[in-house]
C-alpha positions as CSV (number, residue, x, y, z in Angstrom):
1,M,23.7,-36.3,-4.4
2,T,20.5,-38.3,-3.9
3,R,20.1,-37.0,-0.1
4,K,20.4,-33.2,-1.9
5,L,17.7,-33.9,-4.9
6,I,15.5,-35.5,-2.0
7,T,16.0,-32.7,0.4
8,I,15.3,-29.9,-2.3
9,T,12.1,-32.0,-3.3
10,A,10.7,-31.8,0.1
11,L,11.4,-28.0,0.5
12,A,10.3,-27.4,-2.9
13,S,6.6,-29.5,-2.0
14,T,6.5,-27.7,1.3
15,L,6.5,-24.8,-0.4
16,A,3.7,-25.5,-2.6
17,L,1.6,-26.7,-0.2
18,A,1.8,-23.9,2.1
19,A,1.3,-21.5,-0.8
20,G,-1.9,-23.6,-2.0
21,C,-2.9,-23.2,1.7
22,S,-2.4,-19.5,2.4
23,S,-5.1,-17.3,2.5
24,V,-5.3,-13.0,2.8
25,G,-8.5,-11.5,2.7
26,N,-8.3,-8.8,0.1
27,D,-11.0,-6.5,1.9
28,P,-10.6,-3.5,0.0
29,A,-9.6,-0.4,1.9
30,P,-11.9,1.8,3.1
31,T,-13.3,5.5,1.2
32,Y,-13.3,8.0,2.3
33,G,-15.2,11.2,1.2
34,S,-14.2,15.1,0.9
35,V,-14.9,17.5,3.0
36,G,-18.5,17.0,3.5
37,T,-19.1,13.8,4.1
38,S,-18.7,12.0,7.2
39,S,-17.1,8.3,6.5
40,Y,-19.3,7.8,10.2
41,P,-23.1,7.2,10.2
42,S,-24.9,10.5,11.5
43,T,-25.5,10.2,14.9
44,T,-28.1,13.5,14.5
45,S,-31.4,13.0,12.6
46,S,-32.3,15.3,10.2
47,S,-34.8,16.6,13.2
48,E,-32.4,17.8,15.2
49,A,-30.5,21.2,15.1
50,V,-27.1,21.8,13.4
51,Q,-24.3,21.6,15.6
52,Y,-21.1,24.0,15.1
53,G,-17.4,23.6,16.3
54,Y,-13.7,24.4,15.6
55,V,-11.3,22.1,13.9
56,R,-9.2,20.6,16.8
57,N,-6.8,18.9,15.1
58,I,-6.3,17.2,12.0
59,Q,-3.9,14.2,11.5
60,Q,-2.6,12.3,8.5
61,Q,-2.7,8.5,8.5
62,E,-2.1,5.8,6.3
63,T,-4.5,2.1,5.5
64,A,-2.1,-0.8,6.9
65,R,-0.2,-2.7,4.6
66,R,-1.1,-6.6,4.3
67,S,1.7,-9.1,3.9
68,S,0.6,-12.5,2.5
69,G,3.4,-14.3,3.8
70,A,4.4,-15.8,0.9
71,G,7.4,-13.4,0.2
72,A,8.8,-14.9,3.6
73,L,7.6,-18.5,2.7
74,L,9.7,-18.3,-0.6
75,G,12.8,-17.1,1.1
76,A,12.8,-19.6,4.0
77,V,12.9,-22.5,1.6
78,I,15.4,-20.6,-0.5
79,G,17.5,-19.7,2.4
80,G,17.1,-23.5,4.1
81,V,18.3,-25.1,1.1
82,A,21.2,-22.5,0.5
83,G,22.0,-23.7,4.3
84,N,21.5,-26.9,3.4
85,Q,24.7,-26.8,1.0
86,V,27.3,-25.8,4.1
87,G,29.0,-27.9,6.3
88,S,28.2,-31.2,7.7
89,G,26.4,-32.3,10.8
90,S,25.2,-30.3,12.9
91,G,26.9,-28.0,11.4
92,R,25.0,-28.0,8.5
93,A,21.4,-28.3,10.7
94,A,22.4,-24.7,12.2
95,A,23.5,-23.6,8.7
96,T,19.6,-24.4,7.6
97,A,18.3,-23.2,10.5
98,I,20.3,-20.0,10.0
99,G,19.2,-19.9,6.2
100,A,16.0,-20.6,6.6
101,V,15.3,-18.0,9.2
102,G,17.7,-15.1,7.2
103,G,15.7,-15.8,4.0
104,A,12.2,-15.9,5.7
105,V,13.5,-12.2,6.8
106,V,14.9,-11.3,3.5
107,G,11.5,-12.4,1.5
108,N,9.2,-10.8,3.7
109,K,11.1,-7.3,3.1
110,I,11.0,-8.1,-0.8
111,E,7.3,-8.5,-0.5
112,E,6.8,-5.6,1.5
113,G,9.2,-3.3,-1.1
114,R,6.9,-5.3,-4.2
115,S,3.7,-4.3,-2.2
116,A,1.1,-1.6,-3.3
117,P,1.5,1.7,-1.5
118,A,-0.6,2.4,1.8
119,S,-3.3,4.8,0.6
120,V,-3.1,8.3,3.1
121,Y,-5.8,9.7,4.4
122,Y,-6.5,12.6,7.1
123,Q,-8.4,12.1,10.6
124,V,-10.1,15.6,11.0
125,Q,-11.0,15.9,14.9
126,V,-13.9,19.0,15.8
127,Q,-14.4,20.3,19.1
128,M,-18.6,20.6,18.8
129,D,-19.4,23.8,21.0
130,N,-21.6,22.0,23.2
131,G,-18.4,19.9,24.5
132,D,-18.4,16.8,22.4
133,V,-15.0,16.0,20.0
134,R,-16.2,14.2,16.9
135,N,-13.6,12.2,13.9
136,F,-14.1,12.7,10.5
137,D,-12.2,11.0,7.9
138,Y,-11.1,12.5,4.4
139,A,-9.4,11.3,1.3
140,D,-8.7,15.3,0.5
141,I,-9.5,17.9,3.2
142,N,-9.8,20.8,0.9
143,G,-7.7,23.7,2.9
144,L,-9.4,22.8,6.1
145,R,-7.0,23.8,8.8
146,V,-7.0,23.8,12.8
147,G,-9.1,26.3,13.7
148,D,-11.6,26.6,10.8
149,R,-15.3,27.0,12.2
150,V,-17.1,23.8,10.8
151,R,-20.8,23.0,11.0
152,V,-22.1,19.2,11.3
153,Q,-25.8,18.7,9.9
154,D,-27.0,15.3,9.2
155,G,-23.2,13.8,9.3
156,Q,-21.4,16.0,7.7
157,L,-18.3,18.5,8.2
158,Q,-18.7,21.1,6.7
159,R,-16.7,25.2,7.1
160,W,-18.3,27.8,8.1
């Protein structure tokens, strides 16, 4: 009984230490304009001529979700403790390892399921009349379609 208590205390202490030391950047998701604004800095100055082109492709994209790892860590500790209760000798060690790995996988999946949904944006690819290809990212494309004639002025995409 004392051995189990020591094992549980050691695992709980490790979990608390690891959770306190973990850091995940909480960088805000990138923001995207509506049609008429480019997410990229303008490469043309206002003194340059307006450029024209056609929408070549529109792809729906998702921003990546981040996992802090706390779910996997907690799952590994719980799985390891549960696995340690099974068997004896080398069988116990194997059960502990299997429980820790399985718990980590399950804990990570649970954390992913509870995280905020990924935000969606549209990447609009434009074939310019001069042959250049430019990309613009938007939260809403306001009915813009492949094949639409567009112009780029001061780095902003506009339906034409």
